[in-house]
Steps between C-alpha positions, in 0.01 A plus 500: 500500500229530764549446871635710784259708704252590226133466602273248334285631218143396442397367160224760499759779545705381206198462272360835611830671416508336157136596443595868512724440199220317321291814550769705326521257208126548438504877533292475817555689825692313766276279719263411216594133546480527879150641470392222264631252757279660764199482267575136418523412867163662571337324204632169633346568840166598349498199266571266792799324346727273704830610653714341228311692231529819699876453528523422128314821414710706741841395366402482133344848521842638593682321217243465223650741245869442565545316170358783290825695469710197398441575131489878536764515226255345253211710632699818433593378152132452414334780695772761557470510880452182702368683807246705304389180327439322831288783641231398249458168677231666711280611211164343409492151662229356278632545148785313332432709189565818699826348619614432142392850395709647782803298392464617140480862613822468700713328236824689441391778737743792500650411162459661155189401299692280255652297785160464664355375174775239465455384861124477447549285191737267687254481791214391276719246321599318817586744773159473667559130559846581638354752745227255603768238569698753704199578719427129542856454625468761775309268732759225457779744586316625808453142615870432439597782737240378748669161500839658571344691791337183642144625472229253604365275225163673495669832424703339220184356345331840526794669327487243220134586439521872561444610137214268419151643458166367615387466135813302405645776282795584721862386492606232429131422453515154650239552775167669548237544768545288810805332346696812591621491864271713712800687643593609146143615435497700822833669428403592145182670618690674781772625265268663250256644752785658698581716198134573431440593864803727514394680182120498532404412858285217631224543242753499218665184631165321528400609150832381359465159666142470377603564139753217525276248677474176305769602252819585686380462858329227702136619514456353847793699636371811326166454674684464833680827431179677394322391817787599727671789319515714813690228686729412208623857451474620860780743601728403210599865477515575872733225626855442374513178300850382597418433863149382418631237258768375738247483784269301274747223412301176546783318679840635595759374249856602585799479268814437709804719424679215325221482240432871455795535264369224274157665496645841414717338231191342346323837496813667361502258207137585425577872509798446269265330252343839426779583254727257313786741568488438878474120510691368800609848609361485854672182613825598332504834686406333829780245475758759400394752765488251787846366414634857477340583836730247662793679343413828673457333839121495533336273758295193412172685561617792287605264222158338510332840459734580210415170332128562538541854369672364191208263441235769544668818373327463164147444630408856406563421133146360497372858509674610179379405154703281268464781251776647718700191602518355150546826310808493270518879475587767763233552765301821519505715813160362603620142453810566710278637775316167506827308522620721785195395704589129496698489830228699673228267371694194617554656843128570530422139417726367776497754780167412663636158595702519822714207385577663163538859621884479522504370143266780393739765629788356297287463189385860525861623488673263259475742205625798701858620443757644740521827305122550512449418131287190563130446553225504619588753773843630396650438844879488532796391712433357844125512442541186289541184707798269454265220399341715228847592370589132459173421321552807279841379386377144444191614311700734276760234418246227428286730283799574279556128440146459369357606162274801485277608210741779406831312541674164509631367833832633625790267561606456863808715438291778347254488791786509752651804325171692523447399862849617601442830319177552694693442823778742404250769406314469829181332388551151644668396825862393430494224762173360367632510144823326602305229683265441205785481251699270728207260512430533128864435419492166680173370369504129428313426177163348579496131429253405231594136451171414333356849433187390688469205262552707184779470248747790476333622180153475656619695803641772271170520309301511825704790641455708185131417461436583866664838439229567242714476187309408182590179322683683221732673748563175690583330170744775410680476834523121496567479123206271424176547307187654655318173429760313707450746784124451480542124518736538798254723687209264437707206624633693803153613607374143480806371687468742793119500506422863412302669225627859482803726545411616851477146637822408317674802653386395847640150438832650390528713815404215731766276347785753496504550122429873540649747545785405273828432681768730350774266619385217274 
């Protein structure tokens, strides 16, 4: 969809924009990741590493935690709130026992005592190993996105080793000491000391690093930080990190317009992984909206912005807990307020990039409504751009076709009926709705000749498992036994080379198996 007169976008810009969403997913203030990138770059300079290592640290610092929200659904099931759980990553760096104690204290958080007791029992029986495996998979997922974004090999290797510890007790626990890429060791120290510095100043950051020396952190790098703390943390608070990070890119790497869409689509898939109810949503909205944009006479450049807005409209979902997204009951007022911030959060992620600013403006308005009943700003009428109106109609239609925790998916006819009603009652633009429905009504079923190498039954099992359904529910829907489902899942995972639901869901999205096609 790219092309036209859009400017090139730097790889650093795209990663920096995504990093702001990673901040949200960890409950950190925006620019936490940008600041850790600055610290990592300074540590590289002080340690005298070569240019390839410096580049590896720079790019991996911006992407290191992107895989951590891929199993947010499971994190929320265990710990009540996936974002609150991840904030504890920056606790005591030296003690694995303290880490386990923290996990035990968070089990079933927010639920009645009896439920918490049951979750605690399940955790001790086998859940701890499941959570350990989830964390071990985060580095593999981050590397997978890095590959899609064409990061240099050194950065990919650093991402693969980003959760290892100096003492060998990290994840997946395959490396220790100097076996861990030095770029990964630098980024890990930078990440944790950024939080410590922000909360406790230079002395607090140095003390934190010292406590973790020889256990979590490379003791040599810690000594470098201790000896040069003033330089490492110099003016982190005084100078804006966006420009500083872009200015510090080791070598200018530009993504041409024709490849920006593929990069945004890859990021959109990773954002969709956050909840099994949104798998494949971003690309489906982008395809529907861009086709509808042609129907309302938009130019090629405008259609490209609409397509990119569809891919990135959900980026702000990273800032809302899965305790909200996956909740089967009505949301509270406070939870709705979080949801209403999503377009604003996505706009903030994108707007600092000159190349993505037009997309940011569309994203910020796509949940507004012509009668002023939308969010986040409640603007109305002509204040809402034509592009945002098209994305709004496409997003609303596609969302109705997908399952949600409180309802089954609508049929295409049911979704069309609701969309037309919203147009009649002045909420959605009638021309945009007509264009979306015209495109939806002429959809050609996606060809799945070989279901990405799976049998039809395996593809059915994969879709349901990726959506987070337990084996008993899958068995009920497919009229087989739970044991048969378990055997299918084990075979499927081996066949496609994954080890957990999140990686299986990513495979399904990449190969067009999700979202489900209502026309088939």
